[in-house]
N, C-alpha and C positions, 0 to 999 in steps of 0.2 A: 949316892944314887937316889935316895929318897928326895933330896933337894931337887934333883933334875926332874923326877916324876911330878913333883908338886908344881914346878915351873911349867911343865908341859900341860898340866891340868889348867893352870891359870894363864896360859899363854895369850889368850884373847884379851883377858883383863889387863895384862901387862902391856900388850900392844896398844890398847885404848889409852892407857895411862901414860906410857912413855913417848908415844908418837908426838903429841902436842908439846911435851916438855923438851924433848931433844931438838925439835925444830924451832923452839921459842927464841933462840938467839937471832934468828933471821929478822923478825920485825923489831927486836929490841936494839940490835946493832945498826941495821940499815933502816933508819926511821923515814921510810917513804911509803906512799900508798901502793906502789908497785910491789914492795917487799911484803907488805901486810896482805895484799891480795894473793901473792905467791904462797905465803904461809897457809892461808885458807885452802888454796888449791892443792897444795901438797898433802895437808892433813886429810882432806876429803878423798883425794886420789888413793892414798895408802889404805884408808878404810874401805874404799871400794874394791881395790885389788885384793886385799886380804879378807874382806868380808868379816872383819872383826866386829863390826856393827851391822845390823841389817841394812841393805842397800838404801831403802827409803829413809831410814833414820839418819844415815850419813848424808843423804841429800838435803836434809833439813839444816845442816850445820851452817851453810852460807846465810840462811835467814837469821841465825844467831850472831855470827861473827862479823858480817859486813857492817851492821849498825854499830857494833861495839868498836870497830876500827875506824868508823866514820867514812867508809867507802860508799855506802848507799843507805838511804833512810829506810826504816822498817816498812813503811807503806810501799816504797818503790821496789824493794826486793820481794815483798809479798806478791806484787802484781806479776813478777816473773814466773811464778809457780803455776800459772794457768794461762795457756796460750791457745792458739788455733789448733795445735796438735791434739789437745785433750778433747775438743769437739769432734775431730775426725776419729779419734780412738773410740769415742762413745758410740758413734754410728756404726763402726766396724764391729764392735763387741755386740751390739744389738743383732746384727746379721749372724755372727758366730753363735750366739746363744740360741737363736731359732734353728739354725742348721743342726746343732748338737741335740737340741730338745726333740726334734721331730725325725731324727735318724737319717736326714738327707745325706750326710757324709758317708754313712755305711752303704747306702744305695749307690752312690756315685762310685765309691771305691770298688765294690763287688762287681758292678756292671762293667767297669773298665777292665778289670782282671778277666772277666768272662769273655770279653771281646779279644783280648790279647792271646789267650790260650793257656794251657796247663803244663807245657814242657817246663822243667825246672828253670831253665835260663829265661824263657819267655814269661814264665810266671813271676820271676823276680823283677823283670822289666815292667810287667803290669802293675805290680805293687809299687814300684818306684814312680811310675807315671801317675798313679792314683794319689800317692802321698804328695808328690810335687804339685799336682793340681789343687788339692785341698789346702795345702800350706800357702798357696797364693792368697787365700781369703781367710784362713784360720791361723792361729798361732802354731808354730812348729811343735810346741809341747802338746797341744790338744790333738794335732794330727797324729803324732806318734802314739799317743795314748789310746786313740780311737781305733787305729788300724792294726796295732800290734797284737791284740787278742785274736783277730781274724787270722793273722799270719801264723801265730802259735798253733791255732786249731788246725790249719792246713798242714803245718809241719808234722804235728803229732799224728794226724790221720795218714799221712804218707808213710811214716815209720810203722804204724800199726798194720797198714795194708801190706807192706813188704814182709812183715813178720808172718802174716797169715799165708802169703804166697809161699814163703820158705817152709812153713809147717806142712802145707799141702804137698810140696815137692818132696819132703822127707817121706811122707806117706806113700807117694807115688813110687819112690825108690824101693820101698819095702814090698811092692808088688800088689798092693791092695787097690791102687788106682793107676790110671794111665796118664799120659801127658797131653790129653786133649785140652782145647782152649776153654771148654764149657765147664770149668771146675765148679764154680759157685752154683751154677744152674743145676748140675747133676747132683751135687751134694744136697741141695734143698729137696730135690726129687726123692733122694734116698731117705731123708728124714721123714718126708710125708708118707712114703710107702711103708716105712717101718711101722708106723702107727696103725696102718691098715692091714698089716700082715701080708702084703703083696710081695712078689718077687719081680725083679727087673734085670734085664741084661742090656746094658748100654755101654758098649765099647769097653767092657771089662770093669766098669765101676761097681756093679753089684751083680754077683753071681749066686742067686739063691737068697733065701731069707736070712740065714745067719751072717753071710758076708755083708749084707746091707747094713745091719746094725753094727757089725764089727768095723766097717769103714768109717762111719760117723764117729763112733767112740774113739777110734784110733786117732782121727784128726783132732778131736777135742783133747785127747791126752797129749798129743804133740804140742798143741797150742798152750796147754797148761805148763808143760816143761819149758817151752820157750819163754813164757811170761815169768816163770820162776827164775830162769837164767838171767832175765833182764831186770830183776829187782834192784840190784846194786849198780845198774848201768843205764845211763840215759839213752844211749844210741846203740843200734845193732852193729853198724859199720862206721868206719872212719868217714865215708862219704856222707852218711846221714848227719854226722856231727858238722861237717863242713857246710852242708846245705843249711842247717839251722843258723850257723854263723853268718852266712851270706844273707839270709832273709832278715836277720836282726839288723845287720849293718845297713842293708839297703833301705830299711824303714828310717833309721836314724839319720842317714845322710840325705836321702831324698826329701824328707820333711823339712830339712834346713835349706837345701838347694832350691826348692820350689819357692821359698819365701823371697828369694832374690828378685823375682820377676816383677812384683808390684810394689808400689810405695807403701801399701798397707800390709805387705806380706810379713815383714819383720819390724820389730821396734827400732832397730838400727836405721833402716830406711826412713822410717817416720821421723826419727830424731834428726837425721841429716837434712831431710826436706824442710822441716820446720826451721832449723837453725840457719840453713842456707837462704831461705826466703826471707828470714828476718834480717840477716846481715846484708843481703843484696836484693832489696825490694824492687829494684829496676830491672832485674834479670827476667823474671817470669818465664824461665825456660825449663824449670823442673816442675813437671806435673805428672799426672797418672799416665797420660798417653806417651809422652816423651820417654819416661822411665821404662815403660813396658816395651817400647820399640828397641831401646838400648839393651835391655836385659833378657828378653825372650830368647835371642840366639845364645847368650851366655849360659842361660839355664839349660837349654837343650843340649849344648855341647858338653857342659860339665856332667849332666845327667847321663848321657850316653857313654862318655869316657869313664865315668865312675862305675857304671854297670860292667863295662868290659874289664876294668881293673879288678873289681871284686870277683867276677867270674874266673878270671885268670889266676888270681891269687889263691883262691880257695878250692875251686872245682875244676880248673882247666877250661880253656875256651876252645871247644871243638866245633869249628864252623861247619864241617861236613855233617855232623849229627844234628846241629841246630837247624840247618836250612834244607834238610832232606824232606822232600814232599811225599805224601802218600804213605808215610810210615805209620803202622798201627800204634795206638797209644799203649804205653806200658801200664803196669799196675800202679806205679807211682803217679802217673799223669791222670789215670782214671780216678784215683782217690782224691787228688787235688780238685779235679773238676766236680766231684760229688760234694765235697765240703763247701766249695764256693757256691754251687747251685743251691744246696740246702740252706746255707746262710741267707742267700738272696730270697728264697721262697718264704723264709720265716718273716721277712719284712712285709709280705703280702702285697697287694696292689698299691700303687702310689696313692697317698691320701691327699685330702684337700689342704691340710696345713703344709705338706711338703710342696705341693704345687704353688701355694701362695708364697712360701719362702723362696722357691726357685725363681718365681716371677720378680720378686723384690730384689733378689740377688742380681738378676740380669739387668734390672732397672738401674741399680746402683752402679754396676760396671759401665752401662751405657752412658750414664750421666758423667762419670769420670772421664771416659774416653772423649766425649763430645764437648766438654767444657771449653777447652782450648786445644783442638787437635793440631793446630799449626799449619796444615795444608789447606784449611778452609776455616771460615768463621765458626766459632762454637756458640753454644747457647749463652755463654757469659757476655757475648756481644750485644745481647738484648738489653743489657744494663750498661750501655756505653757511657752514661753519665757518671757511673761509679766504677771506674776501672780497678780491677784487683780486689773488689769487695767480695765477689762470689768466688769461693775457693772449693777445693775438693771436700773440705769439711762441711760446706753448705749442702752439697749433694748427699753426703753420708748422713747428716742430721735429718734431712728431709725423709730419706728412706727409713732411717732408724726410728723416727717417730711413728711411721706407719705400722711398725711391728707392735706398737702398743695400742693401735686403733683397730686394725683388721681383726675380725673375730676368728677364733681357732676352730669354731664349729659352724656348720650350716644348719638351716632350719630342718627339722625332722618331724614327721607326723607320728602319732601314736598308733597302736594296733587297730583301733577302730577307724582310723583314717580321717578323723574330724579335728581333733585338738592338735595344735601345733606346739611343739616343745622347742624352746630356744634358750640355751644357757650361754649368756654372753661372757666369753673369756677371750682376751686378746691372744695373739700368737705367742707373746712372751709377757711375763709379769716383772714387776720391778725387783722382786726378790730373786728371780732367776737371773736377771741382768746383773744384779749385785754380786751374785756368786761367781759369775764369769768375768767380771770387770777386774783387770789387773791393776789394782790401786798402787801397788808397789812401783810398777813401771811408770804410772802417771806422776807419782811424787819424785821418782828418780829423774825423769825427764825435766820436771820443773826445777830440780836442783841444778841440772846442767844448764838450763836457761839462766838461772840466777848467777851461776859462775861466769857464764859468758858476758852477762851484763856487768858484773863486777870487774872483769878483765878490761872491758871497754871503758868504764868510768875511771878506773885507776890508771889507765894507760899502760897496763902490763902487756897487752897484746902488741902495742906499738914497740915496746922495748924488746919483746921476743922477736918480732919481725926484723928489727935492726941487727940483732945478734945472729940471725940465721942467713943474712944476706950473702956471706961467703959461699954458701952452698950453691949459689947461682952459677958458679964456675963448673959444676958438674953437669953432664948431659941430663936433660929432663927425664928421659926414660929411666936413668939410674936413680934419680930422686924418687920417682914413682915406685920403682922396684924396692928401694930401701924402706920407704914408708909402708908399703904393702906387707913386706916381710916382718917389719916391727909389729904392726897391729895383729898380724896373723899369729905371731908368737905370744903376744900379751894376752890375746883373747882366749888362749888355751888355759890360762890360770885366773882370768878375771871374767866377769860377766860381759856379754856383748854390749848391752846398753852402756855400762860403765866405761868400757874401752872407747867406744865412739864418742862419748861425752867428754872424755879426757883429751882425745887427740884432735878433734875438730877445731877447737879454739887455738891450737898450736899450729896446725898445718895451713889454716886459712891465711894468717898473716905471713907465713912462709911463702906461699904462692904469690902474694902481693909483693913481698920483698924482692923476689927474683923475677918479677914481672912475667908471670906465667898465669894463664887462665886458671882460676881457682878450681874449676871443675876437673881440670886435668889431674889434679892430685887428690881432690876430695872424693870423686866418684870411685876410683879403685880402692881407696882407703876404706870407704864405707862398705863396699862389697866384700873386701877381704876380712872385715871384722866378723862376718858370719862364718868364716872358715874355722870353726872350733870342732875339729873332728878327732883329735888325738886321744883325749882322755874321757872317761865316763863322767867326770865332774865338770868338763868344759862346756857342756851344753845339756839342757834338760832332756832332749830326745835321746842323747847318748846314755844318760842315767836310766831312762825308762827301759830301753832295750837291754841294757846291761843287767837290770834287775831280774830278767827272765832266766839267767844262769847259763846261757849258752856260750857266752864270751869270756875271755880273759883280757886283762889290760893290754897284754902284748899283742893280742889280735887286733884290738882297736888302734893301737899305736902303729902297727904295720900298715893296716888298711888306711888309717887317717892320714898318715904321712904322704901316701900316694895321692889321696884326694886333695890335700892341701897344695901339693905341687901342681896338680892339674888345675885347680881353681885359680891360683895366682897366675899361671901361664895363660889361661883363657882370658882372665881379666886384663892382663897386659896386652894380649892380642886385640881385645875389644877397644881399649882406649887409644890404640895406635892405628886402628882401621876404621870401622863403621861409626865409632863415637866421634871421630874428628869432624866429618861434615854435619853430623847431627847437632852438635853443640858448638861448632866453630872453635875447636880447641886450639888451633894453630894461631889464633889471634888473641891479643890481650884486649878484652872488651871494655867499653866505657863504664859499664855498670860495676866493674871491679874496683873502681876508685871510691866506692862507698866505704864508710868507716866500718871496720869489722871489730869484733871483740878482741 
């Protein structure tokens, strides 16, 4: 038993040690460049899937192993670690840093929820829409971490308000108070009059001096009893518990679903776009605008169906109650509205840095949309002598640099009105940018590019494509479904960037081997890589909401299984309907004859 315990303690060390040794016969027996590249690919993939080493450290292994095997020179493999993707990521992180620094994310989230309403079902939808919108531009981890404290405050306020209402109802039942609607108002009046020694008769609330004091004290005692009863218990009722579960899950899932919409929304989208444009430079069909047109319907459908699924699973979906107009707000709804409004008021009026950040945010989105919109010439056509030179990273860098130039404060005069005080500080500083920059993702993506280049130089991708040719006998939709289900399963136990980095170099030659438009297989695979909803460890937003203690693993598994099925079904619907004319998926394009990794 002690031996087993020690093995478990050192399991990561043993995995790091045994994985290269057990796979070593592959390059020793089959002395080809393909086998040596496959050995490197297997070692890195196992380390990525198990996270025996940090992801970024595992991503550096190709830089060590490819020169030793003679697959690529050290200078050549080093150049693979920094691509156009990293420039795009730099610009996006500049935007995200400024949004987080100046609390623009909070203002957007709270305002959208205020517009939606405070009915529990509509409140949940409001939070989901807010998270989905924010995660289009920020990382899903940052979005969940920023919005979840607001959700927790709303949930706790709802539970506290209902506890107070229950305590007052207990007092009413004892005969000291009546069932009028102005409970809080009259209680406050009683407390005021008690200090003045006055008497008041208001519908039976206070009948003389003694009952006035007695009423207030009795309510306070009932509240103390109720609070003492709740010491060992988080929730008053089963419905409160279910409400907290739904709110947590809606944040976790919507912060991931929203990222599907834009190329910059998730790291998996960025990895796909960069690798695809590198493999097929003549395509020029994957850009910010085309991806947005493809994915905005996908995001909306998945978001709405996920909302319905979570409501039905935990709270029941009562259409009659939800859509009943003119119904007075309950105590639960009033408490929610109060918390959201108070949180919004704490932000104060919109500040100059927030306005500047919002303008730059809109400018970046506008530049992305109008670079190559497809239906009309974009601004990149101004540089017609250099086609393909200006990319989305060019626009991101232009706006990103402005965050270090535009001052965060305006000119201000002193109290005497004569001297002008101006402290020049940009919207963000380099230290703030560094703290938000995901260097691990940057190195991980670089390792993926290095593996892709190694597969190309060693001809491993050509060998894989030839072996996968028999799959061409299957219907295309079945191949897409199988690949989508595989990556959806793998991404539950591996990080999303690692999963997409492993599968893209395999599925791209498969598409060429069976003579199918590569986008037909790569787009659904990329989208399904984000569907890591089953386990707390599958996705950072899942872990963040799980840490609040409202959820059990079985809750996330039940809810996530339904979301996974919804996601795969909607993606299959998309690639067989509106994606076909958008990317001409039914034809095998000439640009697909380019050499892929």
